[in-house]
VOVO-678872 format. One record per residue (C-alpha): x negated, y negated, z negated; residue number from 0. Coordinates in steps of 0.25 Angstrom, whole numbers, padded with zeros to 4 digits, m for minus. Layout:
site c1: X&c2: Y&c3: Z&resi: NUM
...
END
This chain:
site c1: m0023&c2: m0044&c3: m0061&resi: 0
site c1: m0014&c2: m0047&c3: m0050&resi: 1
site c1: m0002&c2: m0056&c3: m0050&resi: 2
site c1: 0011&c2: m0053&c3: m0043&resi: 3
site c1: 0021&c2: m0063&c3: m0039&resi: 4
site c1: 0035&c2: m0059&c3: m0037&resi: 5
site c1: 0047&c2: m0067&c3: m0034&resi: 6
site c1: 0058&c2: m0069&c3: m0045&resi: 7
site c1: 0069&c2: m0062&c3: m0036&resi: 8
site c1: 0061&c2: m0049&c3: m0035&resi: 9
site c1: 0057&c2: m0049&c3: m0049&resi: 10
site c1: 0071&c2: m0051&c3: m0054&resi: 11
site c1: 0076&c2: m0039&c3: m0044&resi: 12
site c1: 0065&c2: m0030&c3: m0050&resi: 13
site c1: 0069&c2: m0033&c3: m0064&resi: 14
site c1: 0083&c2: m0031&c3: m0061&resi: 15
site c1: 0082&c2: m0018&c3: m0055&resi: 16
site c1: 0072&c2: m0012&c3: m0065&resi: 17
site c1: 0078&c2: m0018&c3: m0077&resi: 18
site c1: 0064&c2: m0025&c3: m0082&resi: 19
site c1: 0063&c2: m0035&c3: m0092&resi: 20
site c1: 0053&c2: m0044&c3: m0086&resi: 21
site c1: 0046&c2: m0045&c3: m0072&resi: 22
site c1: 0032&c2: m0040&c3: m0078&resi: 23
site c1: 0039&c2: m0027&c3: m0082&resi: 24
site c1: 0045&c2: m0025&c3: m0069&resi: 25
site c1: 0032&c2: m0028&c3: m0061&resi: 26
site c1: 0024&c2: m0018&c3: m0070&resi: 27
site c1: 0035&c2: m0007&c3: m0069&resi: 28
site c1: 0036&c2: m0009&c3: m0053&resi: 29
site c1: 0020&c2: m0009&c3: m0051&resi: 30
site c1: 0019&c2: 0003&c3: m0061&resi: 31
site c1: 0029&c2: 0011&c3: m0053&resi: 32
site c1: 0023&c2: 0008&c3: m0040&resi: 33
site c1: 0009&c2: 0012&c3: m0044&resi: 34
site c1: 0015&c2: 0025&c3: m0050&resi: 35
site c1: 0021&c2: 0028&c3: m0036&resi: 36
site c1: 0009&c2: 0025&c3: m0028&resi: 37
site c1: m0002&c2: 0030&c3: m0036&resi: 38
site c1: m0009&c2: 0042&c3: m0030&resi: 39
site c1: m0011&c2: 0053&c3: m0040&resi: 40
site c1: m0025&c2: 0058&c3: m0042&resi: 41
site c1: m0027&c2: 0073&c3: m0038&resi: 42
site c1: m0038&c2: 0082&c3: m0039&resi: 43
site c1: m0040&c2: 0082&c3: m0024&resi: 44
site c1: m0042&c2: 0067&c3: m0024&resi: 45
site c1: m0052&c2: 0067&c3: m0035&resi: 46
site c1: m0060&c2: 0078&c3: m0029&resi: 47
site c1: m0059&c2: 0073&c3: m0014&resi: 48
site c1: m0072&c2: 0067&c3: m0008&resi: 49
site c1: m0072&c2: 0053&c3: m0004&resi: 50
site c1: m0070&c2: 0050&c3: 0011&resi: 51
site c1: m0083&c2: 0043&c3: 0012&resi: 52
site c1: m0091&c2: 0055&c3: 0007&resi: 53
site c1: m0102&c2: 0059&c3: 0017&resi: 54
site c1: m0100&c2: 0072&c3: 0025&resi: 55
site c1: m0114&c2: 0076&c3: 0022&resi: 56
site c1: m0112&c2: 0075&c3: 0008&resi: 57
site c1: m0099&c2: 0084&c3: 0009&resi: 58
site c1: m0107&c2: 0094&c3: 0017&resi: 59
site c1: m0118&c2: 0094&c3: 0006&resi: 60
site c1: m0107&c2: 0098&c3: m0004&resi: 61
site c1: m0105&c2: 0111&c3: 0003&resi: 62
site c1: m0119&c2: 0115&c3: 0008&resi: 63
site c1: m0126&c2: 0126&c3: 0001&resi: 64
site c1: m0141&c2: 0123&c3: m0002&resi: 65
site c1: m0148&c2: 0136&c3: 0002&resi: 66
site c1: m0159&c2: 0133&c3: m0008&resi: 67
site c1: m0150&c2: 0132&c3: m0020&resi: 68
site c1: m0151&c2: 0144&c3: m0029&resi: 69
site c1: m0162&c2: 0151&c3: m0023&resi: 70
site c1: m0173&c2: 0146&c3: m0032&resi: 71
site c1: m0177&c2: 0156&c3: m0043&resi: 72
site c1: m0183&c2: 0150&c3: m0056&resi: 73
site c1: m0193&c2: 0159&c3: m0063&resi: 74
END
């Protein structure tokens, strides 16, 4: 848990502008609003994207065709 210290003048101004009943309510509301504005939405592109540290050889291996694949005949 993180403790945040705010001076009384700032808290009084925030409470007056936002019509909050207490300081805790004001801080929670402001932080929640801030997180909503700055949180990056998840997209399918971001979920399927390869990490930047992924080896180039591994990437090439994903798209190489194995010439021996599918040539065996089981009798």
